[in-house]
Structure formats: C-alpha cells, structure tokens
N, C-alpha and C positions, 0 to 999 in steps of 0.2 A: 129854920127850913132850910132856907136862900143857900145860908154857907155849907149844908151838908151837902147841897146839888153841885154846888162848885167843886166843893171836894172829890164827889165822886168823879165829875166830870176831869178833873186834874188826872186824877187814879187811873183813869180809861185812856188817856194822852199819854200818861207814862206806860203805861200796858202796852200800845202801839209802837211808841218808841223802843221799846225794849224789844218787842215782835220782831221791826224792821231793823234795827240794830243789827240783832242777832242773824237775822236772813244775809245781811251784805256781807258779817264776819264770814259766815260758814261760806259763802260764794267765794269771798277772796282765797279763804284758806283752802277748798277745791281747785282752784285756780291756780293757786302756789303749788299743790300737789301732782296738778297735771302738768302744769312748767316742768319741776322738778325731774316728773317720767320720762318727760320728754326730752330732758338734758343726758338724762340718765342711759336713755336709749341708743342717742347721740352717739355718745361717749363709748359706748360698748359696742356699736357699729365700725368706729372710727379705730379701737384697739383691737377687732376680729382683723380688718383690713390689713392694720400693721402687721399683726401678727404671722395671719396667713395669706401673704398676696399670692395671685395667681400665675401659676407659670408661661409661658408664650417661650414656644419654639423659636429662635433667631434665623437658627441656619438649618441645612438640611441633614446635617452631620449628629446635631442632636435626633432631631427624627430619628436615623438610619442607628444610633445608640439602642433606643425604645423597641426598633426592631429589629435588633440585630441577631441571625439564625442560630441556633441550636449546634450541636456537636455532632449529631446524627444527621442534619440536615446538611452541615458541611462536609461528613464523609459522604453522602450520598451524591451529593455533589460531584466532588472528586471521582468517584466509581464512576457516574455519569461521562464526565470527561474522557476518562480512561476508554473507554465503552467507544465512545464515538471515534476516538482517533484509532481502535482497534479496528473498527468497524471500517475508517476509510484505509485503511494496512489492506484488511482482507478485497477489499472491492478493486484495491488497484492490482493486489495478485491474481484476481480472478480474471479482470480484464487481460492481464498479460498472459496468462496460460490461456487462455481465451483465444487472445491473435496468436500464440506459437501452435495452439492445436491447429488455426485453419492453414497457418502456412505448413505446418509439416503434412494436412490435409493436402493442400495444392502441389507440393512437393512429389508427395506418392500418387497423385494422381496424373501429373507428368511424366514421372518414374513408368509409371503403368502404361499411358499411350507411347514412349518411347518404344517401352520392349516388347510393345503389343507391334510397332511399326517395323522394328529389328526382326521379329519373328515372321511377319508378312512379308517381309522381304528377302529372308532368308529362304522362305518356302518359293519366291519366285527366282530369285536370282542365283540361288543356290549351285545351279547348274551352270553359272557363267563362264568360270572357268573351263568347263566342260566345252562348253560350245565353242571357246575360244581354239579349244584343242582341235574341234571339227573343223573349224572354217578353214584350215590349211587342204585338209580332206575334201573340202565343198571345192576347192578351186583348183584343185589339180583334178579334181571329175571333169570340173569344167573346161580346163584347159586343154584336157583330153580330147573330149568331145569337140570342142570347136576345133583342134589338129586336122582332124579326118577329112581329108578332101569330101565333098559332096557328090561329087562326079565318079567316084570311086566305090560307093555304097550303092553295089545291084549285087541280082543275084549272081554275076560272073565270078565275083569275090566274095563267098559266101563267110568265111572266118573272119575279113575285116567288117563283114555287114551285121554277125553275132556278137562280134566285139565291141563296135558303136552301139548295136543295140542294148545290149548289157549295161554299158558304162552311161547310156542314157535313162537307161531304167532305175540304176544305182543312185543317179544324180537327182531323177525324179523323188525315189522313194525317202532320200538323204533332207530334200527340202519340204517336203510334206511332216517329217518326223520334225523340223526347227518351226516349221508352222502350227504344228501339235503345242509344240513347247514354249512357242509366243518368241520366238526366233525370226525374225522376218530381214528382206534384202533390202538394201538401198542404194538404188539404183535412180540417181540424181539430175540425168541424161535432160538437157535443155527448161531444167530448172533453177531460181534463184540459189543463189550460192548462201549455205548456211554452217557456219563456225559450229555449230554444235551437231553434225551429222556429217559434214563436210570436210575434207583438207584440200588446200590448195597446192600441186606440186606448179604451175606455172600459169602464167595471164598470156594470152594470143588474141591479136585482134582479128575480130569476125566482123564480115560486113552487114548489116540489117539486123542486129543483134544486139540487145541490151547488154550495159555492163553489167560486170558480176553473172553472168549467166553461165552454168555450169556446160560446155560444150565439148568436155573428152571425160572417158572416166574410164582410168587405167585400171582403178582396183575395185569393185565394188562394195559396200560397207556394210555392216547389220547392226539391229538395234535387237534389245532383250528387252520386251514388255515397254517400249517405248524408251528405255533405256542406250544409249548408246556403246555398242562393248566396242565397236572397231570401226574408226570414219570411211567413207570411201574417201578415194584419192583421186581427185578431178584437174581439170584444168579449166579458167575460167577467161571470162571476155576482161578486156582494160576496161576500164573506165574514161 
C-alpha cells in the first residue's frame, strides 16, 4: 500500500516536470521565432534603404531641370518679349510725332500772327508812299502862305487876299485829311532831341537852355500812326 502511494507521487512529479519543461521549451522557441522575425525585418529595411535611396537636390540647377518650361511656354515668352519691344518702339514714335505736331502747331500760330500783323500794317501803312509824295505839296503850300507879307493882305489888294485865303484853306484842308488818315506833323521846338523823330543838322550854344534841346526847326517832320516817315530837320544846343 505504501509503495503504491510512493509510485503515484513519483508519477505526478514526472508529469509536473514534463509540463514545466514543455512550457519553457515553447517559450524559448517563441523567443527564437520573434528574434528571427526581428532580424529579418531589419535586413529587409536595410535592403530597401540600399536599393531605393532618397534623392536630395544639391544645387539650383537640379531643381531647374525638374521645373523646365515647355515649348509652348517658351514660345509665349518670346512673343511677349517681342510685343514689349514693339510697344516701346511705338511709344517712342508716338512721342516723336506728338512733339513734331506741337512744333508744327506753334510754327503755324507764329506764321498766322506774323501774317495778321503784316495785314494790319498794310492797312495802316499802305498809304505811306502816297503820304510821302503829298508832304512836298504840304511844304510848298506852307512856304507859299508864309511868304505873303501880312501887311499886304487887305481889302486894298483883294487879289492877293483871295489868293492867300485860298492857299490857307487848301493847306488847312490838306492837314485835316492827313490827320484823318493818321498822318501828324512833328514840330519839336523847345523839346528834347529824339533821334527816332529828329535829325540834327547843326549845334549851337544858347544861354539858359539845357543841352540837346531843339532850338531851330528847319523842316517839320511827319509820322504815320506813330511811325516816322520823315524826321524833322532841327538844330540843337551843345552839351
């Protein structure tokens, strides 16, 4: 009876040892498999890294190669540059033509003003030659009336009186016609000498008179609308 219990205990211990040994063996085998899988994964990862390395752009040229423009973009760029050049040339031409246009307008305006002034001057001074011819007639009439003695003009000598009155009326009428057309006499007695209106024939010393003063008028002058057509012939005092 005692021997049977001892044998039974031995059998139970053997079963426990077997179970423990089998469990440890399975654990070891699982660890070995896990280790092998880890190693295999590492090998695969390292192989992938060696077979497909990551590409890095080291220079700007490599990046430009990737972004290289297409043929259409190149053509459009060339056309845009040509249009810009053409626009710049047209702008310069417009500026040049605008400047020429403004100069032509200014020149035409100057010509118009000159022609207008010439027309106005022709209207005012168109009779200048005719007036110069009449001045000699006015001088002769003046000399004729001044040559008649005043004491001889009386009713005792009616012919001379009538002749003097006729000459005086003719001279007066001629002077009124001159004034009506802008012709005026220049009689600068006791005035300052003006080289634009006077012509000095001689100089003389006169007491108590300022220098360059007209003291003698040999021949009166005439001006047509402020334009001298005949200077007065005068004598002036010395400076």
